[in-house]
N, C-alpha and C positions, 0 to 999 in steps of 0.2 A: 568501435563505439566507445564513447567515454563512459567510464564507470562513475557512479555517484559516490561521493565521499562517505566513508564509513566510520571516520573518527578514530583510526587506529592510533594516532599520535597522542591520544588522551588517555591511554591505558594506565599510566602511572597514577593519575589523579583518581581514577576509578578504583584501582587497587588499594589506594590509601583509605578511601571511603569504605570499601568492603571490610577492612580491618575493624571498623566500628559497627558492623552489622549486629543487630540485637539478637539475643538468644532465641527470641520468639521465631526467628526465621527457621530454626530447627536444624535438620541434618544437611542443609545445603552446603556443599563444599565450596571453599573460597575460589578455587580455580574456575568452577562453573559460573560463579557470579561474575568473575572477571570476563569470562567469555561472553556472558549475557551483555555486559556493558559494551563490549567491542562490536557486538552485532546490532547496535541500535542505530545504524545508518539508514540510508534510503532503501530503495527497492533492491532485492538480491540480484546478483549478476544473471542468474538463470532467467528471471522475469524480464530483465532488460534485454537479454538476447532474443526473447520472444518478440518484444516490441520491435527491435531492429529487424528481425526476420519478416514480420508482417508488413512493416513499412517498405522494405526493399522489394518484397515480392509483389507489392501492389502500388509501386511508385507511379505507374502510368495512370492510376485512378485519381491521383492527387491534383490533377489539373482542373477538376470541376467541383462545385459545391457538393453535389450529391455523392460524388466519389469519395471526397474527404470525409463526409459524414459516415459513409459505409466503412471506410478503413478505420475510423475512430471506434466504431462499434466492434469491429472484429478484433482490433487491438485490445480493447477492454475485455472482450470475451475470453481471449486466450491468455493474456498477460496477467490479469488479476487472479485468475484461477491458479496460474503458476506461482504467483507471489504468495497466495494463501497456502498453497501446498508446501511451499518452502518454509513458511512460518510454522506450519503444523509439525514439520520434521525438525525444526531448529529448537533444540532443548533450551537454548538461552532464554527464549520468551517465558518459559515457566519460572525461571529464577528472577527475571525482570518483574513479573507479576507478583512474585513472593515479596520482593523488596518493596514494591509500591504499596502492596496491601498491608504490610506490617509497619510502615513508617510511623503511623500514629501511636504505636506501642513502644517506640524507643523512648526510654526514660530520660536519657541525657539530652537536654535541649540543643546543645552544641552538636552532638553527634547526629541528632535528627535533622538539624539544619544542613549539615554537610551531605548527608545521604540525599535529602531533597534536592539540594543544589546539583548533585551529580546526576540524578534522574532527569532534572530539568535540562541540564546541559546536553545530555545524550538525546533527549527529545528534540531540543533545538537543532542539534546536528542533523537528526533525521529530517526535520522539516526543511532545513536549508537545502539538503540534498534533493528532496522530493520537489521543492519549489523550482529548483534549477531544471530538473527533469521535465516538469510540467510546462515551463516556459519554452523549452526546446520543442516539446510535442505540440504546443499551441502554435508555434511558428510554422512547423511542418504542415499542420492540418488546417491552418487558417482560422484559428479560434481566437476569441476575445473574451475577456471577463464581462459578466453581466454587471449592471450598475451596482456599485456599492461593495462588490466582492474583491478580494485579493487572492493571489495564489496561495497565500498562507492559510486562508480559510479552507480551501480545498485540501491542502496537505494535512491540516489538523483534523478535519472531519473524516477524510478517507482513511487516515491512519487509525483514528479512534474506532471507526467502523470495523476494520479488519481485526484490531486487537480485541474488541468486544465479542466478535464472532468466534475468534480463537479461544477466548476465555470460556465462552458458553459451551463450545465444542469440547474443550478439555474436561469440563465437569460432566458433560453428557457421555463422553467415551468411557469414563470411569464409573458410571452408574450402572446398576443392574438393568438389563434390557428385558424386563419381564412385562409384557403387555397386560397381564392380569393383575398387576400391582398398581393400584390407582395412584399411589404416592409418587411413583416414578414415571407415570404416563406422560406428564408434561415434559419431562427430561428426554424421554425417548422420542417424543414428537419433535423436540428441538433438534435432536441429532438428525432426524430424517430431513427436516426443513433445511438444515445447513448443508447436508451432503447430497441430497437427491437433485438431479439436474432439472432445469426448468426449460420450457420451450421459449425460444426467442429468435429474432431475425438473424439469418446467416449472411455471409458475404456473397456466395454463389448459389445458395439454396434458400428457399423461402423460410425454412425453419432450421434452427441448429440448437444444440444443447448448451445451455448457459448454467453456470454455477450460481447459487444464491449470492455468493460473495461478489461475483462479477456483475450480476444484475443490479444489486443495490449500490455498488460502487459506481456503476455507469449512471445511475439515477443522480448521484451526487455531482458527477461531471456535468450532466445536463442542467442541473440547478445553478451551477456556478459559471459554466462556460457556454458560449454559443458560437455558431458559425458567423464569421465576419463577412457580411455581404460585400463590403468594399474590396476584399481580396478577390472575390468572384468578378466584380466589375472591372477591376484592374486587369485581370487576366483576359476577360472578354475583349477589352479594348487593345490588348497586345502591348500594354505599357509595362516596362520593367519585367517582362515575362521571364520566368525561369521554369524549366521543365520539372515535373514531379520528381524524376530520378535525381536531377541535380540538387533539388531542395533537400531530398532525403540524405544524399551523400554529404552535402555541405554542412547540414545542421549537426551531425555527429562528429 
C-alpha cells in the first residue's frame, strides 16, 4: 500500500522558522516543534493500513453499488477512529496548535509571516496527501464528487473536523471531572460526547459501535461524495468489467 507523503524533506525550512518562535509559546522545546512540523502529512500509516485491510477483506463486495456503500461505511467506521486515536497520542499536534494559536502575538512582522508560511505549507502538504488518498478511495468504491465540490473541500473540512475535536478533547481531558461543579459540566459533557461510542450501521451486523469522530467524518463524506450510478450500470452491462479484488489490488 502506498503511503501518503508526510513532507519529511521540508524539515530544514521548518527548523529555520522554529528558531523564530515567540517567547509566548512558553516552555515548548525546539525539537518537539520540529517533530510537530514533520507530522503534518496525511493520514498516519496505522489508519491507512486499516483502510487497506477493510478493502481487501471485502473486495468481493465491491462489485455492486450496495456493497461499495457498505464497505465505505465500514472503512470510515474503523479507519477514522484509528486516525483520531493516532492524533490523540501524537504529541506533535499539541505543539502545532500552540504555534498556530500564538502566531498573532509574534511582534516581529517578518517572523510572523515566516511562521504563518510554514504552517500553511505543512497544511498544504497534508491536503495534497489526503486528496491523493481520497481520489484512490473514490476510484475503488465508485464514488464521484457532488456538483460544485472538489476533493480539496473534503480534505480541508475533514482535517479541520478532527483537529477541532482533538483540541476540544485536549482541553476536556485536562479539566476537573467533577459533575457537581457547574462551571466544568459542559467540559465534562464534551469529553463524554467525543469519547463515548454511538450506535450505527455495521457491515455484517445491523448495529455497530461508531466513534463520534467517525460518525461526523462520514457525514462530511456523504455531503461531498456520492455513489456514481454509471459505474454500477457499466458493471451490470459487463463492459470494461474488473473484479473487486483486482480493483483493490491495482489501486494501491
